[in-house]
N, C-alpha and C positions, 0 to 999 in steps of 0.2 A: 743237733745244732752244727756240729763240726762237718757233717756230710753236706749240709746246705751251703755252708761257706766254701767248701771245696768245689761244689758244682757251679757256683755263681760265675767265676771267670769263664768256664766252658760255655755256659749259657750266653754270656755276653758276647763271646767270640762267635758263637753260632749265629747270633742275631745279625752279625755284620755281613753274612753271606747274602741275605735278601732272597727274593724270589725272582726268577727270570721274568722280564716283562712279557706280556702277551703279544706285543706288536713285533716281535723279532721274526726274521725271515724275509723272503723276497715276495713282494706283491707288485704285479705289473712291471717287473724289471727294476724295481726300486727296493732298497733297504729302508727301514724306518727312518724318518727324519729325526734329527737331534732335538732334544728338548731345549728350552731357552737357557738352561744352566750351562756353565762352562766345563762340564765334565764329560763331554762327548765330542768325537770328531768323526767326520764322514766324507768320503770322496764324492758323494752325491749332494753335499751341502753347497749352497751358493754363497753363504755368508762367511766372511773372513774368519770369524771366531771359531767356526766348526769345520771349515774346509781343509781337506788334505788331498793330495793327488792320488789317483788310483795307481795300481801297479799294472805292468804290461806283461803279456806273454805272446810268444810267436808260434809255438808248437801246438800240438793237440791239447784240448782242454783236460782230458784225463791225466795227461802227463803233468800239466801245471798244477792240478789238484794234488797229485801224489807228491810233488816237490814241496808244496805249501804244507801239506800234512806232516811231512818229515821235518820241516823247519819248526813248526809249531810244537811237535812232540819232543823236540830237543830243547825247548825253552823251559825254564823253571816254573813250577806250579801252574801247569796248563793241562787242560784236558779238552778233547773234542767231544761235544755233547750232541751234535747233529751233523749228519753228512748226507747230502743228496748229490746228484750228478754235477750240478753247477754251484753248490752252496756248502759252506762249512760254517758251523757255529762253534765257537770255543769259549772256554771260561779261563780267565787268568785270575789267580788268587794272590793277594798281597801276603808277604811273609809274616808280618807282625799281627795285624788286626784281622786278617783273613777276609778283607774286602774283596768282592768278586766283581770283575768287569766282564761284560759280554763283548766278544770280538767276532765280527761276521765277515765272511768273504764270499762275494758273488762273482763267479767266473762267467763273464759275458763273451760268448763266442763271436758275436757280430762285431764288436769293437776290439776284441782281443785285450780286454782290460779285466782287472780284478777290482771290483768295487769293494771298498772296505768301510767298516763302521766299528768304532770302539767306544763303549760307553760304560760308565760306572753305574752300578745298580742303586747305590745309596749315596747320600750326601749331595752337596752343592758344587764344591770345587774338587778337582782331582790333582791340583798343583802341576798340571801339564803331563801327567802320567800317560793318559791315553794317546796324546799326540806323540810323545816320546816313544811309546810302544810301537805305534805304526811306523815311525821312522826307523826304529831298530829292525822291524820286520822288513822294511824296504831295503835296508843295507844287506841283511842276510839274503833276501831274494835276489838282489843284484849281484851279490858275491857268488851265489850258487850258479850253476849253469842253467839259469832260469829258462824254461822252455818258451 
């Protein structure tokens, strides 16, 4: 009985991580659309509730990707889960309940923009965490010698 009680909090916290959505990635130059819930932001969204500005770069894409990877890896509770030439997918995990948010970066050479999407895996509201995260990344990006 004691071992079951000691496992319960761990199982509850593990359940907060969720499973990555199947629609992540870039398809025809687009990241997935945000769901109608307020727990997602995207630079490719046209509605006010979900829209954020993309990031900009001027140098070569590989350099921009390297700078972004460095910024992300220096943030708390992050890991890069997928990396391709023009795409990064990262997971950000909350400190207490271990909620996971999927954050994507698509480096568009043609427009010299980094399209971004940040979405919670679970729940309805994120209390503005995803928008705040992207704006924090924007500040770090702009403060770095962004390529």
